[in-house]
DRENFIZA-922547 format. One line per field, with one value per residue (C-alpha): residue number from 1; residue in three letters; x, y, z. Coordinates in nm, 4 decimals, always signed. Example, Ala and Ser with C-alpha at 12.3 -4.5 7.8 and 13.67 -1.06 7.14 Angstrom:
BEGIN
resi 1|2
resn ALA|SER
X +1.2300|+1.3670
Y -0.4500|-0.1060
Z +0.7800|+0.7140
//
This chain:
BEGIN
resi 1|2|3|4|5|6|7|8|9|10|11|12|13|14|15|16|17|18|19|20|21|22|23|24|25|26|27|28|29|30|31|32|33|34|35|36|37|38|39|40|41|42|43|44|45|46|47|48|49|50|51|52|53|54|55|56|57|58|59|60|61|62|63|64|65|66|67|68|69|70|71|72|73|74|75|76|77|78|79|80|81|82|83|84|85|86|87|88|89|90|91|92|93|94|95|96|97|98|99|100|101|102|103|104|105|106|107|108|109|110|111|112|113|114|115|116|117|118|119|120|121|122|123|124|125|126|127|128|129|130|131|132|133|134|135|136|137|138|139|140|141|142|143|144|145|146|147|148|149|150|151|152|153|154|155|156|157|158|159|160|161|162|163|164|165|166|167|168|169|170|171|172|173|174|175|176|177|178|179|180|181|182|183|184|185|186|187|188|189|190|191|192|193|194|195|196|197|198|199|200|201|202|203|204|205|206|207|208|209|210|211|212|213|214|215|216|217|218|219|220|221|222|223|224|225|226|227|228|229|230|231|232|233|234|235|236|237|238|239|240|241|242|243|244|245|246|247|248|249|250|251|252|253|254|255|256|257|258|259|260|261|262|263|264|265|266|267|268|269|270|271|272|273|274|275|276|277|278|279|280|281|282|283|284|285|286|287|288|289|290|291|292|293|294|295|296|297|298|299|300|301|302|303|304|305|306|307|308|309|310|311|312|313|314|315|316|317|318|319|320|321|322|323|324|325|326|327|328|329|330|331|332|333|334|335|336|337|338|339|340|341|342|343|344|345|346|347|348|349|350|351|352|353|354|355|356|357|358|359|360|361|362|363|364|365|366|367|368|369|370|371|372|373|374|375|376|377|378|379|380|381|382|383|384|385|386|387|388|389|390|391|392|393|394|395|396|397|398|399|400|401|402|403|404|405|406|407|408|409|410|411|412|413|414|415|416|417|418|419|420|421|422|423|424|425|426|427|428|429|430|431|432|433|434|435|436|437|438|439|440|441|442|443|444|445|446|447|448|449|450|451|452|453|454|455|456|457|458|459|460|461|462|463|464|465|466|467|468|469|470|471|472|473|474|475|476|477|478|479|480|481
resn MET|SER|ALA|ASP|PRO|ILE|LEU|ALA|GLU|ILE|VAL|GLU|GLY|TYR|LEU|THR|SER|VAL|GLU|LYS|GLU|VAL|GLU|THR|ALA|ILE|GLY|ARG|THR|SER|ARG|SER|PRO|MET|ILE|ARG|ASP|ALA|HIS|ASP|TYR|ARG|ALA|GLY|ILE|HIS|ASP|ARG|ARG|LEU|ARG|LYS|LEU|THR|GLY|ARG|SER|TYR|SER|ALA|LEU|VAL|HIS|PRO|VAL|VAL|ARG|ASP|TYR|PRO|ILE|GLU|THR|MET|ARG|PRO|GLY|ASP|VAL|PHE|PHE|HIS|ASN|ASP|VAL|TYR|LEU|SER|GLU|GLY|GLY|ILE|GLY|HIS|LEU|PRO|ASP|LEU|CYS|VAL|THR|ALA|PRO|VAL|PHE|HIS|ASP|GLY|GLU|VAL|VAL|ALA|PHE|VAL|GLN|ALA|PHE|GLY|HIS|HIS|ASP|ASP|ILE|GLY|GLY|THR|VAL|PRO|GLY|SER|MET|PRO|SER|HIS|ALA|THR|SER|VAL|PHE|GLU|GLU|GLY|LEU|MET|VAL|PRO|PRO|ILE|LYS|LEU|TRP|ASP|GLN|GLY|VAL|PRO|ASN|GLU|ALA|ALA|LEU|LYS|ILE|MET|THR|ARG|ASN|SER|ARG|MET|PRO|GLU|SER|LEU|ALA|ALA|ASP|LEU|ASP|ALA|GLU|CYS|ALA|ALA|CYS|LEU|MET|GLY|ALA|ARG|ARG|LEU|ALA|GLU|LEU|PHE|GLN|ARG|TYR|GLY|ARG|ALA|ASP|VAL|GLU|ALA|CYS|PHE|ASP|ALA|ILE|LEU|ASP|ARG|THR|THR|GLU|THR|PHE|ARG|ARG|GLU|ILE|LEU|ALA|LYS|ILE|GLN|PRO|GLY|THR|TYR|VAL|TRP|GLU|ASP|TYR|ALA|GLU|HIS|ASP|GLY|VAL|ASP|GLU|PRO|ARG|LEU|HIS|THR|GLN|ARG|ILE|THR|LEU|THR|ARG|GLU|LEU|ALA|PRO|ASP|ARG|LEU|VAL|ILE|ASP|PHE|ASN|GLY|THR|GLY|PRO|GLN|ALA|LYS|GLY|PRO|ILE|ASN|HIS|CYS|GLY|ASP|TYR|ALA|ASP|GLY|ALA|PHE|LEU|LYS|LYS|TRP|LEU|ALA|PRO|ILE|LEU|ARG|ASN|LEU|ALA|ASP|SER|PRO|GLU|ARG|MET|ALA|GLU|LEU|GLU|VAL|ASN|GLU|GLY|VAL|VAL|PRO|LEU|ILE|GLU|MET|ARG|PHE|PRO|PRO|PRO|GLY|THR|LEU|LEU|THR|PRO|VAL|PHE|PRO|ALA|PRO|THR|ASN|ALA|ARG|THR|PHE|VAL|ILE|LEU|ARG|LEU|LEU|GLY|VAL|LEU|ALA|GLY|VAL|LEU|ALA|LYS|ALA|VAL|ASP|GLY|ARG|MET|PRO|ALA|ASP|GLN|GLU|THR|ILE|ARG|TYR|THR|GLY|ILE|TYR|GLY|ASP|ASP|LEU|ASP|GLY|ARG|PRO|TYR|LEU|MET|ARG|GLU|VAL|LEU|GLY|GLY|GLY|SER|GLY|GLY|ARG|TYR|TYR|ALA|ASP|GLY|GLU|ASP|THR|ILE|HIS|VAL|VAL|PRO|ASP|SER|ARG|ASN|LEU|PRO|THR|GLU|PHE|SER|GLU|ALA|ARG|PHE|PRO|PHE|VAL|VAL|GLU|SER|LEU|GLY|LEU|ALA|VAL|ASP|SER|GLY|GLY|PRO|GLY|ARG|TYR|ARG|GLY|GLY|LEU|GLY|TYR|GLU|LYS|ARG|LEU|ARG|MET|LEU|ARG|GLY|ALA|HIS|PHE|MET|SER|ILE|ALA|ASP|ARG|SER|ILE|LEU|SER|LEU|SER|LEU|ILE|HIS
X +5.8162|+5.4955|+5.4800|+5.3668|+5.0361|+5.1370|+5.4922|+5.3440|+5.1192|+5.4203|+5.6375|+5.3604|+5.3161|+5.7036|+5.7285|+5.4641|+5.6462|+5.9766|+5.8262|+5.6520|+5.9652|+6.1662|+5.8929|+5.8925|+6.2901|+6.2773|+5.9992|+6.1833|+6.5329|+6.4922|+6.4811|+6.2621|+5.9017|+5.8058|+5.9532|+5.9305|+5.5923|+5.4152|+5.4957|+5.5411|+5.7457|+5.6754|+5.8976|+5.8613|+5.9943|+6.0896|+6.2050|+6.5099|+6.2977|+6.2024|+5.8331|+5.6799|+5.5779|+5.4131|+5.0825|+5.0514|+5.1892|+5.3359|+5.7053|+5.9157|+6.0681|+6.3990|+6.4186|+6.6422|+6.8963|+6.9203|+6.9405|+7.2644|+7.4167|+7.3638|+7.2797|+7.5936|+7.7965|+7.5935|+7.7803|+7.6386|+7.6291|+7.5639|+7.2756|+7.1628|+7.0080|+6.8281|+6.5647|+6.6045|+6.2236|+6.3372|+6.5885|+6.3301|+6.1571|+5.8398|+5.8889|+5.9909|+5.7447|+5.9329|+6.2761|+6.2112|+6.0921|+6.4409|+6.4760|+6.7172|+6.7273|+6.9322|+6.9852|+6.9418|+7.2028|+7.1732|+7.5080|+7.6701|+7.3649|+7.1156|+6.7647|+6.5650|+6.5558|+6.4337|+6.3359|+6.2261|+6.1212|+5.9959|+5.9316|+6.2020|+6.2486|+6.4571|+6.6851|+6.7572|+6.5861|+6.4392|+6.2342|+6.2499|+6.0617|+6.1970|+5.8346|+5.8266|+5.4981|+5.6229|+5.8956|+5.9052|+6.2110|+6.3236|+6.6426|+6.4497|+6.3210|+6.6493|+6.9251|+6.8844|+7.0663|+7.0533|+7.1172|+7.4360|+7.5756|+7.5598|+7.6992|+7.9559|+7.9834|+7.8633|+8.0671|+7.8848|+7.9849|+8.1033|+8.1378|+7.7925|+7.6400|+7.8492|+7.7091|+7.3363|+7.3689|+7.5177|+7.2268|+6.9762|+6.8643|+6.7927|+7.1464|+7.1134|+6.7602|+6.8325|+7.1776|+6.9833|+6.6960|+6.9271|+7.1065|+6.7853|+6.6598|+6.9875|+7.0050|+6.6460|+6.6828|+7.0135|+6.8178|+6.5401|+6.7919|+6.9194|+6.5973|+6.5013|+6.8212|+6.7432|+6.4179|+6.6347|+6.8598|+6.5900|+6.3867|+6.5946|+6.6053|+6.3998|+6.1040|+6.1081|+6.1024|+5.8176|+5.6319|+5.6822|+5.5358|+5.2382|+5.1700|+5.1631|+4.9641|+4.6995|+4.6655|+4.6303|+4.3837|+4.1809|+4.1398|+4.0358|+3.7663|+3.6507|+3.7233|+3.7492|+3.4365|+3.2187|+3.3189|+3.0983|+3.2854|+3.2789|+3.4719|+3.3796|+3.5582|+3.5609|+3.7811|+3.8530|+4.0805|+4.3637|+4.2592|+4.5878|+4.9776|+5.1103|+5.2524|+4.9903|+4.6668|+4.4095|+4.2635|+4.1456|+4.4196|+4.2371|+4.3176|+4.1057|+4.0963|+3.9130|+3.8742|+3.8235|+3.7151|+3.8362|+3.7757|+4.0369|+4.2858|+4.0779|+4.2308|+4.1504|+4.2963|+4.3683|+4.4094|+4.5186|+4.5073|+4.3282|+4.5309|+4.5955|+4.9321|+5.2360|+5.1817|+5.4449|+5.4105|+5.5153|+5.1809|+5.3415|+5.4003|+5.6283|+5.4200|+5.5226|+5.8110|+5.8290|+5.5111|+5.3495|+5.4574|+5.4417|+5.0898|+4.9379|+5.0104|+4.9256|+4.5646|+4.4998|+4.3602|+4.0677|+3.9548|+3.9186|+3.6017|+3.4171|+3.4927|+3.1926|+3.2076|+3.4273|+3.5914|+3.6895|+3.7938|+4.0513|+4.1973|+4.2893|+4.6710|+4.7870|+5.1248|+5.2948|+5.0127|+4.7681|+5.0149|+4.9165|+4.5707|+4.6062|+4.7416|+4.8178|+4.8334|+5.0295|+4.9809|+5.2821|+5.5200|+5.4514|+5.1413|+5.0692|+5.1650|+5.4318|+5.6462|+5.9820|+6.2670|+6.3160|+5.9429|+5.8810|+5.7120|+5.7207|+5.3440|+5.2568|+5.0470|+4.7549|+4.7549|+4.8214|+4.5727|+4.3326|+4.3614|+4.2373|+3.9152|+3.9161|+3.9463|+3.6671|+3.4790|+3.5035|+3.4711|+3.1258|+2.9928|+3.0786|+2.9525|+2.6040|+2.7614|+2.8992|+3.1997|+3.2681|+3.1898|+3.5129|+3.7190|+3.9733|+4.3206|+4.5689|+4.6899|+5.0601|+5.0624|+5.3524|+5.5246|+5.8838|+6.1047|+6.3236|+6.2365|+6.2575|+6.6259|+6.6858|+6.7430|+6.5614|+6.2992|+6.0325|+5.7141|+5.5195|+5.2107|+5.0266|+4.6716|+4.3909|+4.0460|+3.7473|+3.6856|+3.3705|+3.0574|+2.9694|+2.6768|+2.6584|+2.8182|+2.9565|+3.2844|+3.5891|+3.7210|+4.0515|+4.2006|+4.5461|+4.7132|+5.0365|+4.9498|+4.9550|+5.0585|+4.8994|+4.8861|+5.1799|+5.1393|+5.0295|+5.2694|+5.5624|+5.4691|+5.4444|+5.7685|+5.9493|+5.8055|+5.7219|+5.3461|+5.0415|+4.7744|+4.4638|+4.2600|+4.2587|+3.9428|+3.7178|+3.5490|+3.1887|+2.9707|+3.2640|+3.1406|+2.8464|+2.4690|+2.3278|+2.2006|+2.5552|+2.7893|+3.1305|+3.4059|+3.5119|+3.8380|+4.0526|+4.0162|+4.3277|+4.3945|+4.7492|+4.8671|+5.2134|+5.4587|+5.6619|+5.6662|+5.7037|+5.6018|+5.2935|+5.2973|+5.0031|+4.9669|+4.6189|+4.3608|+3.9917|+3.9035|+3.7645|+3.5217|+3.4101|+3.3507|+3.1296|+2.9108|+2.8702|+2.7480
Y +4.1832|+4.0041|+3.6395|+3.5527|+3.3556|+3.0844|+3.0588|+3.0081|+2.7268|+2.5627|+2.6196|+2.4728|+2.1528|+2.1273|+2.1339|+1.8814|+1.6394|+1.6775|+1.5946|+1.3021|+1.1728|+1.2013|+1.0038|+0.7522|+0.7229|+0.6706|+0.4147|+0.2064|+0.1977|+0.1799|-0.1576|-0.1494|-0.2458|+0.0515|+0.2873|+0.0500|-0.1187|+0.0792|+0.4087|+0.5818|+0.8650|+1.1791|+1.4770|+1.8262|+2.1215|+2.4702|+2.7917|+2.9828|+3.1629|+2.8086|+2.8139|+2.4916|+2.5276|+2.1857|+2.0620|+1.7273|+1.5920|+1.7138|+1.7431|+1.8322|+2.1966|+2.3364|+2.5858|+2.3627|+2.2858|+2.6777|+2.7547|+2.5375|+2.5627|+2.9144|+2.9082|+3.0904|+2.8089|+2.5431|+2.3740|+2.1650|+1.7817|+1.8717|+1.6857|+1.7648|+1.5252|+1.5168|+1.3678|+1.5232|+1.6064|+1.8798|+2.0424|+2.0031|+2.3492|+2.1044|+1.9403|+1.5924|+1.4059|+1.1008|+0.9765|+0.7044|+0.9986|+1.0539|+1.3597|+1.4310|+1.8002|+1.8860|+2.2393|+2.3558|+2.5969|+2.8316|+3.0421|+2.9311|+3.0298|+2.8588|+2.8933|+2.6165|+2.2717|+1.9472|+1.7342|+1.3690|+1.2331|+0.8854|+0.6505|+0.3896|+0.0393|+0.1124|+0.3778|+0.2148|+0.2477|-0.0021|-0.2041|-0.3020|-0.0418|+0.2642|+0.3204|+0.2098|+0.2627|+0.2566|+0.5182|+0.8126|+0.9849|+1.0253|+0.8740|+0.5481|+0.5933|+0.5837|+0.7836|+1.1329|+1.3536|+1.7066|+1.8656|+1.7494|+1.7418|+1.3655|+1.4279|+1.6921|+1.8251|+1.4646|+1.2534|+1.0499|+1.0980|+0.7525|+0.7839|+0.9145|+0.6564|+0.4049|+0.5253|+0.5529|+0.1852|+0.0579|+0.1836|+0.0177|-0.3528|-0.3219|-0.1722|-0.2878|-0.1554|+0.1853|+0.2301|+0.1370|+0.3642|+0.6754|+0.6296|+0.5905|+0.9377|+1.1244|+1.0074|+1.1045|+1.4200|+1.5323|+1.4088|+1.6332|+1.9140|+1.8764|+1.8874|+2.2155|+2.3685|+2.2903|+2.4971|+2.7950|+2.7569|+2.7783|+3.0287|+3.2382|+3.3118|+3.6052|+3.4768|+3.1401|+3.3049|+3.5392|+3.2066|+3.0773|+3.3972|+3.3889|+3.0199|+3.0994|+3.3991|+3.2132|+2.9556|+3.2179|+3.4143|+3.0970|+2.9682|+3.3101|+3.3570|+2.9801|+2.8606|+3.1194|+3.3070|+3.0186|+3.0451|+3.2919|+3.5465|+3.4371|+3.2278|+2.8489|+2.5701|+2.2143|+1.9325|+1.5712|+1.3192|+1.0996|+0.7962|+0.6761|+0.7608|+0.3964|+0.4703|+0.5961|+0.4430|+0.5236|+0.8510|+1.1426|+1.3619|+1.6681|+1.8454|+2.1567|+2.4255|+2.7633|+2.8747|+3.2671|+3.3773|+3.7340|+3.9849|+4.2324|+4.0902|+3.8219|+3.5229|+3.1963|+3.1953|+2.8399|+2.8683|+2.5430|+2.6766|+2.4052|+2.1524|+1.9020|+1.8912|+1.6888|+1.3333|+1.0927|+0.8378|+0.9184|+1.0851|+1.4423|+1.6359|+1.9423|+2.1786|+2.5174|+2.6006|+2.8249|+2.9861|+2.6454|+2.6276|+2.2576|+2.2366|+2.4996|+2.3106|+1.9754|+2.0942|+2.3055|+2.0016|+1.9782|+2.3149|+2.2009|+2.0097|+2.3569|+2.3668|+2.3757|+2.0168|+1.7285|+1.7676|+2.1425|+1.9981|+1.7519|+2.0625|+2.2353|+2.1731|+2.2997|+2.4548|+2.7670|+2.9763|+2.8779|+2.9695|+3.3788|+3.2720|+3.1001|+3.2093|+2.9551|+3.0299|+2.7903|+2.7158|+2.7702|+2.4927|+2.1574|+2.0565|+1.7974|+2.0259|+2.2165|+1.9148|+2.0135|+1.8120|+1.5172|+1.4234|+1.0911|+1.1657|+0.8243|+0.7941|+1.1723|+1.0573|+1.0046|+1.3949|+1.5379|+1.3168|+1.3684|+1.7276|+1.6970|+1.5729|+1.8634|+2.1215|+1.9495|+1.9604|+2.3169|+2.3968|+2.2242|+2.4605|+2.7469|+2.6109|+2.4320|+2.0932|+2.0702|+1.8676|+1.5142|+1.2881|+1.1935|+0.9092|+0.6862|+0.7833|+0.5272|+0.1789|+0.0598|-0.3144|-0.5455|-0.8459|-0.9275|-1.2373|-1.4577|-1.6203|-1.9858|-1.9317|-1.8046|-1.4360|-1.1374|-0.9790|-0.6793|-0.6644|-0.3339|-0.1678|+0.1477|+0.0454|+0.2918|+0.3108|+0.4246|+0.8087|+0.9572|+1.0070|+1.3110|+1.4885|+1.4284|+1.0557|+0.7922|+0.8005|+0.6586|+0.3441|+0.2502|+0.5834|+0.6097|+0.9325|+0.9415|+0.9988|+0.7270|+0.4537|+0.1347|-0.2041|-0.4673|-0.6713|-1.0390|-1.2119|-0.9934|-1.0520|-1.4214|-1.4597|-1.2648|-1.3146|-1.6533|-1.6243|-1.6736|-1.3997|-1.5918|-1.3197|-0.9656|-0.7689|-0.4610|-0.5130|-0.5648|-0.2955|-0.1525|+0.2111|+0.1862|+0.2517|+0.5398|+0.7411|+0.8246|+0.5625|+0.5837|+0.4142|+0.0550|-0.0487|-0.3635|-0.6923|-0.9028|-1.2561|-1.3920|-1.7503|-1.7637|-2.0369|-1.9620|-1.8139|-1.4056|-1.0903|-0.8967|-0.5059|-0.2845|+0.1017|+0.2124|+0.4392|+0.4578|+0.2202|+0.3737|+0.5995|+0.3598|+0.1061|+0.3444|+0.4013|+0.0421|+0.0031
Z +12.3325|+12.2199|+12.0840|+11.7297|+11.7960|+11.5446|+11.6528|+12.0232|+11.9121|+11.7118|+12.0704|+12.2903|+12.0561|+12.0673|+12.4477|+12.4864|+12.2604|+12.4284|+12.7601|+12.6042|+12.4491|+12.7698|+12.9304|+12.6670|+12.6648|+13.0581|+12.9899|+12.7524|+12.9022|+13.2742|+13.4671|+13.7868|+13.7540|+13.9374|+13.6697|+13.3596|+13.3831|+13.6540|+13.5034|+13.8416|+13.7076|+13.5094|+13.3402|+13.3144|+13.1237|+13.3124|+13.1742|+13.3036|+13.5687|+13.7081|+13.5812|+13.4675|+13.1110|+13.0216|+13.1709|+13.0566|+13.3748|+13.6972|+13.8012|+14.0886|+14.1232|+14.0025|+14.2809|+14.5074|+14.2295|+14.1321|+14.5008|+14.5676|+14.2223|+14.0625|+13.7145|+13.5882|+13.7618|+13.5133|+13.2208|+12.9308|+13.0134|+13.4033|+13.5546|+13.9031|+14.1362|+14.4423|+14.6809|+15.0262|+15.1298|+15.3559|+15.1047|+14.8011|+14.8368|+14.8733|+14.5260|+14.6656|+14.9012|+15.0259|+14.9687|+14.7145|+14.4607|+14.2982|+14.1024|+13.8010|+13.6378|+13.3446|+13.2120|+12.8461|+12.7009|+12.4037|+12.3136|+12.6332|+12.8768|+13.0358|+12.9164|+13.0283|+13.2391|+13.1824|+13.4902|+13.5619|+13.8816|+13.9888|+14.2763|+14.2902|+14.4343|+14.7250|+14.8633|+15.1688|+15.4967|+15.7633|+15.5308|+15.1723|+14.9519|+15.1801|+15.3076|+15.6731|+15.7957|+16.1604|+16.0885|+16.3402|+16.1582|+15.8450|+15.9151|+15.9066|+15.5549|+15.3696|+15.2227|+15.2099|+14.9134|+14.9024|+14.5481|+14.4027|+14.0638|+13.9520|+13.6077|+13.5549|+13.1675|+13.0634|+13.3030|+13.5771|+13.9673|+14.0089|+14.3943|+14.4186|+14.2411|+14.4462|+14.7638|+14.6283|+14.5077|+14.8122|+15.0138|+14.7877|+14.8218|+14.4389|+14.3220|+13.9718|+13.8958|+14.0763|+13.8689|+13.5460|+13.6384|+13.7107|+13.3905|+13.2129|+13.3487|+13.3204|+12.9677|+12.8857|+13.0330|+12.8448|+12.5629|+12.6038|+12.6709|+12.3274|+12.1877|+12.3630|+12.2515|+11.8851|+11.9550|+12.0585|+11.7675|+11.5125|+11.6474|+11.8439|+12.2237|+12.2374|+12.0374|+12.2218|+12.5552|+12.4476|+12.3533|+12.7054|+12.8363|+12.6148|+12.7017|+13.0668|+13.0256|+12.8214|+13.0869|+13.3854|+13.1697|+13.0766|+13.4223|+13.5349|+13.2454|+13.2519|+13.5934|+13.8603|+13.7233|+13.8246|+14.2006|+14.4096|+14.5916|+14.9610|+15.2083|+15.2497|+15.4826|+15.4506|+15.6269|+15.5864|+15.7733|+15.7326|+15.9573|+16.1100|+16.0992|+16.1247|+16.4760|+16.7137|+16.7757|+16.4740|+16.4900|+16.2481|+16.1581|+16.0257|+15.6790|+15.6580|+15.3693|+15.4227|+15.0553|+14.9813|+14.6687|+14.6168|+14.3253|+14.3992|+14.3351|+14.1498|+14.3000|+14.5324|+14.8705|+15.0061|+15.3945|+15.5715|+15.9273|+16.1091|+15.9826|+16.2423|+16.4403|+16.2694|+16.3002|+16.4722|+16.1938|+15.8070|+15.6818|+15.6864|+15.3927|+15.3630|+15.1722|+15.3041|+15.0854|+14.7710|+14.8557|+14.8210|+14.4361|+14.4284|+14.6224|+14.3912|+14.0805|+14.2698|+14.3452|+14.0584|+13.8322|+14.0803|+13.9374|+13.5855|+13.7010|+13.6531|+13.3058|+13.0610|+12.9551|+13.0017|+12.6539|+12.7558|+13.1053|+12.9134|+12.7005|+13.0306|+13.1116|+13.4417|+13.4082|+13.5727|+13.4736|+13.7523|+14.0123|+14.0264|+14.0587|+14.4001|+14.7538|+15.0030|+15.3712|+15.5939|+15.9800|+16.1835|+16.1735|+16.3384|+16.1389|+15.8788|+15.6120|+15.7981|+15.9578|+16.1475|+16.0472|+16.1062|+16.1035|+15.8666|+15.5349|+15.3228|+15.3424|+15.2911|+14.9899|+15.2246|+15.2991|+14.9659|+14.7897|+15.0690|+15.0188|+14.6585|+14.8047|+15.0661|+14.7833|+14.5776|+14.9093|+14.9546|+14.6087|+14.6046|+14.8595|+14.6376|+14.3227|+14.4179|+14.4609|+14.0915|+14.1888|+14.1718|+14.4880|+14.6710|+14.6283|+14.8109|+14.8159|+14.7034|+14.8120|+14.8029|+14.8218|+14.7577|+14.8158|+14.9077|+14.9688|+14.8018|+14.4602|+14.3463|+14.2904|+14.6192|+14.5056|+14.6764|+14.5109|+14.5730|+14.3638|+14.4577|+14.2981|+14.3496|+14.2376|+14.1536|+14.2851|+14.0966|+14.0946|+14.2837|+14.0852|+13.8985|+13.8372|+13.4990|+13.4764|+13.6711|+13.8041|+13.6117|+13.6872|+13.8155|+13.8280|+13.8872|+14.0278|+13.8045|+13.4799|+13.2487|+13.5304|+13.5188|+13.7252|+13.6453|+13.3337|+13.4653|+13.2173|+13.3534|+13.7043|+13.6738|+13.4887|+13.7334|+14.0585|+14.2560|+14.2429|+13.9960|+13.9240|+13.9412|+13.8471|+13.8017|+13.6937|+13.8137|+14.1505|+14.0660|+14.2439|+14.4344|+14.3269|+14.5117|+14.3962|+14.2542|+13.9595|+13.8983|+14.0786|+14.1659|+13.9603|+14.0020|+14.1780|+14.0982|+14.2362|+14.1846|+14.3463|+14.3631|+14.4554|+14.6270|+14.5120|+14.8374|+15.1524|+15.1545|+15.2947|+15.2279|+15.2605|+15.2596|+15.3053|+15.2742|+15.4183|+15.4470|+15.6882|+15.9996|+15.8365|+15.5983|+15.8537|+16.0512|+15.7593|+15.7142|+16.0682
//
């Protein structure tokens, strides 16, 4: 059945509101700095057909939950949990990303899903923070949990929670964060159930179809139409894997713009072999559904204006416009279990730049310049009272200059994420933040310069360990010399 256009607008706004409410609830009730303060998490709403309906943020996938727990076996109050990279259908990149999923019910049947996943302080493994840069196996990175039922009809699985918290160096934070995420998703499920109750299942599901169809047609008309038919190639590199001697690990995209059918083909053949260290990403699952939605925001740079670009949301409607072709098993994007993955960020963020580069060849350069990927920094040790602590940040650098404007300053990859507040940091951790500001001239010269990064100076009050996981050093040094 066709959707009433006014009702479709109401439903779309309702979904956005529920997603935001879920994220707000998590932020207000969680405990760890990474979740509560840095906001390194996101929520998503998916329909019964596992399609992501919202586009404000990105989320994992429901596919692994439904694969292991058929929809007809689910009950109200159930919450499912997983973080197993290799059993997540490509939706989870590394073990600290914990994912909870709550089904939505109407008249006794599952009609949608509310999901949240975020980067947690510690899930075990060989180092605090569960991101050992020297790992050569996923078994060194922490506790792996395939999809399980963490809450059964509203009752938490205490045995599973005991196992997970026992494996964490920050058990209280982990328990509190999981409780916050489960409660928020159940709240979101109740909100969505009210939507179905108000308008009826047939009309609401028709609106879901209309929302996704509109995204498909908008991207086809406003974005794909600007890409000239043909085949284009671009590659870039991660510069080390944390284990082997530094070398360039290739990520290559061959982009083909086809007219019949009207779509983009993204071919990753030519991507380098699986790394010994933890920069691998399991992308070749569920037809690359996660990577399609991860990379699609780059396409928005082809919108007619920055204002229009901000209006384009990336939901499941972009998926029919993209075909992905993966190389055989054994590459950076098709790693073979148990290859480590905790620093896969260097690969999937570099892919954003590779896609921008190959698109630039197809649209006469009307794409932003490249940018650095990401930097995990942190300090761990014992505080002034002798208690263990872990402070970690994911600070954003500047985005690349654009053909019409400077780049943006201090861009964070996760929507709405931010640096840790100075007042909170000094109250909780044994150091003083001597300064925090923009790194002057870090964007480089030019008519339209790149955005600026952070400059943050800490003075330690007692001995501690410093951690840093970063990239973009070999090539930048060669440019300087």
